[in-house]
C-alpha positions, -999 to +999 in steps of 0.1 A: +709+105+250+702+142+256+690+146+220+666+117+223+652+132+255+647+165+238+629+148+209+606+130+233+598+163+251+590+180+218+568+151+207+549+152+240+545+190+239+536+192+201+520+159+191+508+172+157+539+192+148+551+169+120+517+168+104+513+206+107+547+212+091+540+187+063+507+205+057+524+239+056+550+226+031+522+212+009+505+247+009+538+263+001+544+240-028+510+247-041+516+284-040+550+281-057+536+258-084+510+284-093+538+310-098+517+339-085+533+340-051+568+339-065+560+366-090+546+388-063+575+383-040+600+391-068+580+422-078+578+434-042+616+428-036+624+447-068+603+476-058+620+477-023+654+477-039+644+503-064+630+525-036+662+521-016+684+530-046+663+560-054+664+572-017+702+568-017+706+588-049+681+615-038+699+619-004+733+624-022+718+649-045+703+668-016+736+669+003+753+681-029+728+709-031+710+696-062+676+702-047+655+701-079+670+667-090+667+654-054+630+665-053+623+646-085+638+614-071+619+617-038+587+621-058+595+589-077+600+572-044+565+583-034+551+569-066+565+535-057+559+537-019+533+564-012+538+562+026+576+564+027+583+587+056+618+596+045+607+608+011+578+628+026+601+644+051+628+653+026+603+667+002+590+690+029+625+702+036+633+707-001+600+726-007+609+750+022+643+757+006+630+762-030 
């Protein structure tokens, strides 16, 4: 009974909700069928994972005192993500110490 009342309230408040959702699903299917959107998402996700991995390794090298190697990795991060604040900050610190 409570569930039915909730559904009625939703239908009254959002009369076109089902049509809007169906339209959004159709657009999503169109994007996915073209493959471009999926490829872009995968590429972006791989770049993010790569940036995170590079940052982790660079930080470990920095802590170990391997400043030149850390610098090279932070520079690679900036090639992939030019606005990465961590890489920018750490490069400034390294350059002050070298």
